[in-house]
C-alpha positions as CSV (number, residue, x, y, z in Angstrom):
1,M,90.8,96.9,91.3
2,I,89.3,99.8,93.1
3,R,92.2,101.7,94.5
4,S,92.1,103.4,97.9
5,A,93.2,107.0,98.3
6,I,96.6,105.8,99.7
7,V,97.3,103.5,96.7
8,T,96.1,106.2,94.3
9,V,98.6,108.6,95.8
10,M,101.4,106.0,95.5
11,E,100.6,105.2,91.9
12,Q,100.5,108.9,90.8
13,A,103.8,109.6,92.5
14,A,105.5,106.4,91.0
15,R,104.3,107.2,87.5
16,K,105.6,110.8,87.6
17,A,109.0,109.7,88.9
18,G,108.9,106.8,86.4
19,R,108.7,109.2,83.5
20,T,111.9,110.8,84.7
21,L,113.7,107.5,85.1
22,V,112.7,106.3,81.6
23,R,114.1,109.5,80.1
24,D,117.3,109.2,82.1
25,F,117.6,105.5,81.2
26,G,117.5,106.4,77.6
27,E,120.6,108.5,78.1
28,V,122.6,105.8,79.8
29,E,123.8,104.1,76.6
30,N,125.2,107.4,75.4
31,L,127.4,107.6,78.4
32,Q,128.9,104.1,78.3
33,V,132.1,105.5,76.6
34,S,133.0,107.2,79.9
35,L,133.9,105.4,83.1
36,K,132.8,108.1,85.4
37,G,130.0,109.5,83.4
38,P,127.4,106.7,83.8
39,A,127.8,106.3,87.5
40,N,127.6,110.0,88.2
41,F,124.6,110.3,85.9
42,V,122.8,107.4,87.6
43,S,123.3,108.9,91.0
44,A,121.7,112.1,89.8
45,A,118.8,110.1,88.2
46,D,118.3,108.4,91.6
47,R,118.1,111.7,93.4
48,R,115.8,113.3,90.8
49,A,113.4,110.4,91.2
50,E,113.5,110.5,95.0
51,D,112.9,114.3,94.9
52,I,109.7,113.7,92.8
53,L,108.5,111.0,95.1
54,H,109.1,113.0,98.2
55,A,107.4,116.0,96.8
56,E,104.3,114.1,95.5
57,L,103.9,111.9,98.6
58,S,104.4,114.9,101.0
59,K,101.8,116.9,99.1
60,A,99.2,114.2,99.5
61,R,100.0,113.3,103.1
62,K,101.7,116.3,104.7
63,D,102.2,114.8,108.2
64,F,103.6,111.4,107.2
65,S,107.2,110.5,108.0
66,F,109.6,109.0,105.4
67,L,112.3,106.4,105.3
68,M,114.1,106.8,102.0
69,E,117.2,105.3,100.4
70,E,118.9,108.7,99.8
71,R,117.5,110.9,102.5
72,G,117.2,108.3,105.2
73,E,114.7,109.0,108.0
74,V,112.7,112.2,107.6
75,A,110.5,112.8,110.6
76,G,107.0,114.2,110.1
77,K,104.3,115.2,112.6
78,D,102.9,111.7,112.3
79,S,105.6,109.2,113.2
80,S,103.2,106.2,113.1
81,N,102.6,106.5,109.4
82,V,105.7,106.2,107.3
83,W,106.4,106.2,103.5
84,V,109.2,103.7,102.9
85,V,110.7,104.6,99.5
86,D,113.3,103.3,97.1
87,P,113.4,105.5,94.0
88,L,115.6,103.2,92.0
89,D,116.0,99.6,93.1
90,G,118.4,97.9,90.7
91,T,120.8,100.8,90.3
92,T,123.6,98.6,88.8
93,N,121.2,97.3,86.2
94,F,120.2,100.9,85.4
95,L,123.9,101.8,85.1
96,H,124.5,99.0,82.6
97,G,121.4,99.6,80.5
98,I,119.6,96.5,81.7
99,P,115.8,97.2,81.9
100,L,115.3,95.5,85.2
101,F,114.8,98.1,87.9
102,A,111.9,99.5,89.8
103,I,110.4,102.2,92.0
104,S,109.3,100.7,95.4
105,I,106.9,102.5,97.7
106,A,105.3,101.2,100.9
107,H,103.0,102.7,103.4
108,V,104.0,101.4,106.9
109,K,101.8,102.0,109.9
110,D,103.1,101.3,113.4
111,G,105.9,99.2,111.9
112,E,103.6,97.0,109.8
113,P,103.5,97.4,106.0
114,Q,99.9,98.2,104.9
115,A,100.2,98.9,101.2
116,G,102.9,98.4,98.6
117,L,103.7,99.3,95.1
118,V,106.5,98.1,92.8
119,Y,106.7,99.8,89.4
120,N,109.1,99.1,86.5
121,P,108.7,102.2,84.3
122,V,110.4,100.6,81.3
123,T,107.9,97.8,81.0
124,D,105.1,99.9,82.6
125,E,104.3,97.0,84.9
126,L,102.7,98.3,88.1
127,F,102.3,95.9,91.0
128,V,100.1,97.1,93.9
129,A,98.7,95.6,97.0
130,E,96.9,96.7,100.1
131,R,96.4,94.8,103.3
132,G,93.2,92.7,103.1
133,K,92.4,93.8,99.6
134,G,94.6,91.6,97.4
135,A,97.6,92.1,95.1
136,F,97.3,93.2,91.5
137,L,99.3,93.7,88.3
138,H,97.3,96.5,86.8
139,N,93.8,95.1,87.2
140,R,94.7,91.4,87.2
141,R,94.6,89.7,90.5
142,L,97.9,88.0,91.5
143,R,98.5,84.7,93.2
144,V,101.7,83.1,94.1
145,A,102.7,79.9,92.2
146,A,101.1,76.7,93.4
147,R,104.0,74.3,93.0
148,K,104.5,72.0,96.0
149,T,108.0,70.6,95.6
150,L,111.3,72.4,95.3
151,A,112.4,70.2,92.4
152,D,109.8,71.9,90.2
153,C,110.7,75.4,91.3
154,V,112.6,78.3,89.9
155,V,114.0,80.3,92.8
156,T,115.5,83.8,92.7
157,C,118.0,85.2,95.2
158,G,120.3,88.1,95.9
159,I,124.1,87.5,95.5
160,P,126.4,89.4,97.8
161,H,129.1,91.3,95.9
162,R,132.3,93.1,96.6
163,G,132.4,94.6,100.0
164,R,128.8,93.5,101.0
165,G,127.5,90.5,102.7
166,D,128.9,87.1,103.7
167,L,130.1,85.4,100.6
168,A,131.0,82.1,102.3
169,Q,127.5,81.9,103.8
170,F,125.8,82.6,100.5
171,R,127.9,79.9,98.8
172,R,126.8,77.4,101.3
173,E,123.2,78.3,100.9
174,L,123.4,78.3,97.1
175,T,125.0,74.9,97.1
176,V,122.2,73.3,99.1
177,V,119.5,75.1,97.1
178,Q,121.0,74.3,93.7
179,E,120.9,70.6,94.5
180,Q,117.1,70.7,95.1
181,V,115.5,73.2,92.6
182,A,114.8,73.3,88.9
183,G,116.7,76.7,88.5
184,V,118.2,79.7,90.3
185,R,117.9,83.2,89.0
186,R,119.4,86.6,89.9
187,T,117.8,89.7,88.6
188,G,119.6,92.4,90.6
189,A,116.5,94.1,91.9
190,A,115.0,92.7,95.1
191,A,111.7,94.7,94.8
192,L,111.1,93.1,91.4
193,D,112.0,89.7,92.6
194,L,109.4,90.0,95.3
195,A,106.8,91.3,92.9
196,W,107.5,88.4,90.5
197,V,107.1,85.9,93.3
198,A,103.7,87.5,94.0
199,A,102.9,87.2,90.3
200,G,103.9,83.5,90.2
201,R,106.8,84.1,87.9
202,F,109.3,82.9,90.5
203,D,108.4,80.3,93.1
204,A,110.5,81.7,95.9
205,F,113.1,84.3,96.9
206,W,115.7,84.7,99.5
207,E,118.3,87.4,100.3
208,R,120.2,88.9,103.3
209,N,121.5,92.3,104.0
210,L,118.6,94.2,102.5
211,S,117.2,97.6,103.6
212,P,113.5,98.2,104.6
213,W,112.9,100.0,101.3
214,D,114.0,97.0,99.3
215,M,111.4,94.7,101.0
216,A,108.5,96.6,102.5
217,A,106.4,96.9,99.4
218,G,107.2,93.3,98.2
219,M,106.1,91.9,101.6
220,V,102.6,93.3,101.1
221,L,102.4,92.0,97.5
222,I,103.4,88.5,98.5
223,R,101.1,88.2,101.5
224,E,98.2,89.6,99.6
225,A,98.9,87.2,96.7
226,G,98.6,84.3,99.2
227,G,102.3,83.8,100.0
228,Y,104.4,83.6,103.1
229,V,107.3,85.9,104.1
230,T,109.6,85.5,107.1
231,D,113.2,86.5,107.9
232,A,116.0,84.0,107.5
233,D,115.3,82.7,111.0
234,G,111.7,82.1,110.3
235,G,110.6,85.1,112.3
236,D,108.7,88.3,111.6
237,N,111.5,90.8,112.1
238,I,112.1,91.2,108.4
239,L,112.5,94.9,108.2
240,D,114.9,94.8,111.2
241,T,117.0,91.8,110.3
242,G,117.3,92.7,106.6
243,S,116.8,89.1,105.6
244,I,113.8,87.6,103.7
245,V,112.5,84.3,102.6
246,A,109.3,84.2,100.5
247,G,107.1,81.9,98.5
248,N,103.9,79.9,98.9
249,E,103.4,78.1,102.2
250,D,105.0,74.8,101.2
251,I,107.9,76.2,99.2
252,Q,108.7,79.0,101.6
253,R,108.9,76.4,104.5
254,S,111.1,74.1,102.4
255,L,113.4,76.8,101.3
256,L,113.7,78.1,104.8
257,A,114.7,74.6,106.1
258,L,117.4,74.4,103.4
259,L,118.9,77.7,104.3
260,K,118.9,76.9,108.0
261,A,120.7,73.6,107.2
262,A,123.3,75.4,105.3
């Protein structure tokens, strides 16, 4: 893959922040004896990674605005171009020493994601995509899985937990999905879930109550891998509604119908 200047900037920033996360992740196990220690440490790790990403992306594109998990909206001179950044998607996994977490960066222009990157620094898997140029894992072109029926599919989802989301609604959705699919998985990192759908590892993904930084990069990856992405109502307001349903054309449509029926 010949990377554009934008994607190159994103990759360099992600790799620099990733080195910090890997070092911090190595310290997590040493803190498990303390109840407060790990959580405080992970919060600091999250902020350190975001500081690096903000600095590196700002240096490369001085006028771009930001939408970040920790900082929120950071206005730049150019409000039409926005970096949408999650420095550590999968914080709970990180906290528990589970190596399923990622840096997620998207370039959004006029409200539409143009380029996306999802990077797991522990496995060194770098997923990148740019609108009209395809999706890649390193230099390997990605395509969504080609399965046509839900009965053959492994579907991944987000599970609402204490204090977040509509548990009753999720249980209804899970019940109807479980009856139709080969398996359901939950990784705890939406950005990775979306990247793995783009790579064909999962056949589909759905979740509600997400933030733009959880989804923006993954949306580009899946679309450029030949997949389909809508919100839970079948519309295009994904970043606004915070809900997402993704897969290949047939499976995405079938999963969406199940969720609506629930």
